[in-house]
PAKEFI-521621 format. One record per residue (C-alpha): residue in one letter; x, y, z. Coordinates in steps of 0.5 Angstrom, whole numbers, padded with zeros to 4 digits, always signed. Example, Ala and Ser with C-alpha at 12.3 -4.5 7.8 and 13.67 -1.06 7.14 Angstrom:
2
A+0025-0009+0016/S+0027-0002+0014/
***
This chain:
133
L+0279+0212+0180/E+0283+0208+0175/G+0280+0201+0174/L+0274+0203+0178/D+0269+0202+0173/L+0264+0206+0177/P+0257+0207+0172/I+0256+0213+0170/Q+0249+0216+0168/V+0249+0223+0164/S+0243+0226+0166/A+0237+0229+0160/K+0239+0236+0161/N+0247+0234+0160/V+0245+0230+0155/L+0241+0235+0150/A+0246+0241+0151/M+0251+0235+0149/K+0246+0235+0142/S+0245+0242+0142/C+0253+0245+0142/L+0255+0239+0137/S+0249+0239+0133/L+0247+0232+0132/S+0241+0228+0130/W+0237+0223+0134/N+0239+0218+0129/T+0247+0219+0131/M+0244+0220+0139/R+0241+0212+0139/K+0248+0211+0135/L+0252+0215+0141/R+0248+0210+0147/L+0250+0204+0144/W+0258+0207+0144/F+0257+0210+0150/K+0254+0203+0153/V+0262+0200+0152/F+0266+0206+0157/N+0259+0203+0163/M+0256+0211+0161/S+0249+0211+0161/L+0244+0216+0157/E+0237+0218+0159/S+0233+0215+0155/E+0231+0219+0149/K+0222+0218+0151/R+0226+0223+0157/M+0230+0227+0153/R+0225+0229+0148/H+0220+0230+0154/V+0225+0235+0158/A+0227+0238+0150/G+0219+0239+0149/E+0219+0242+0157/I+0225+0247+0156/L+0221+0249+0148/S+0214+0250+0151/D+0217+0256+0154/H+0219+0260+0148/F+0215+0255+0142/V+0209+0253+0140/A+0207+0248+0135/E+0202+0245+0132/M+0200+0240+0127/M+0196+0243+0121/P+0194+0241+0114/F+0199+0244+0109/Y+0199+0243+0102/F+0204+0238+0097/R+0207+0237+0091/E+0211+0231+0091/D+0213+0227+0085/G+0207+0230+0081/R+0202+0230+0086/D+0198+0234+0089/F+0197+0233+0096/M+0194+0236+0103/E+0197+0233+0109/K+0198+0235+0116/A+0205+0238+0118/P+0209+0241+0124/L+0207+0248+0125/V+0212+0252+0130/Y+0212+0259+0132/V+0216+0264+0136/K+0211+0267+0143/N+0216+0272+0144/L+0222+0274+0139/V+0224+0279+0144/A+0225+0275+0151/T+0227+0268+0146/T+0232+0272+0144/I+0235+0275+0150/D+0234+0269+0153/Y+0239+0265+0148/L+0243+0271+0147/S+0245+0271+0155/L+0246+0264+0154/H+0251+0265+0148/L+0254+0271+0150/S+0258+0268+0157/T+0261+0263+0151/P+0263+0269+0146/Q+0266+0263+0141/S+0259+0261+0140/L+0258+0267+0136/T+0260+0268+0129/W+0263+0275+0127/H+0265+0273+0119/N+0271+0276+0120/G+0269+0283+0120/I+0263+0284+0116/I+0258+0283+0122/P+0260+0290+0125/Q+0262+0289+0133/D+0256+0293+0135/E+0251+0290+0131/L+0247+0283+0132/W+0245+0279+0126/L+0240+0274+0128/K+0238+0269+0122/L+0231+0265+0124/G+0229+0259+0121/G+0227+0251+0121/D+0228+0244+0118/K+0222+0240+0118/G+0224+0233+0116/R+0219+0228+0115/G+0216+0227+0122/S+0220+0232+0126/F+0222+0239+0126/K+0229+0242+0128/
***
């Protein structure tokens, strides 16, 4: 196949898997899209990837725009921002573990600090100015 220069189309789910596994931002994904084009590879559009991601996440999470109080540069104001919560923590945790226990290296044991017969969960989010990660 070498030298045939066949186009390669990468599906939205595969691109999202790469984005998640490598902890890539949407901005980095845009740069990668341009880089992949050099090698005759095309990724699904960002719009399509975000749609697929929304479908996947909607099974476990609910996101709503809610008014929040902010203080910035000595100024107080109200602004709508995303509020995200887990629909069913137990089901989401089991789903996550079933995915990651198949590749144990994706779990971290912290050099014996976490006992082998225990599993510690850390939950959190990062609300950027217009996005939630």
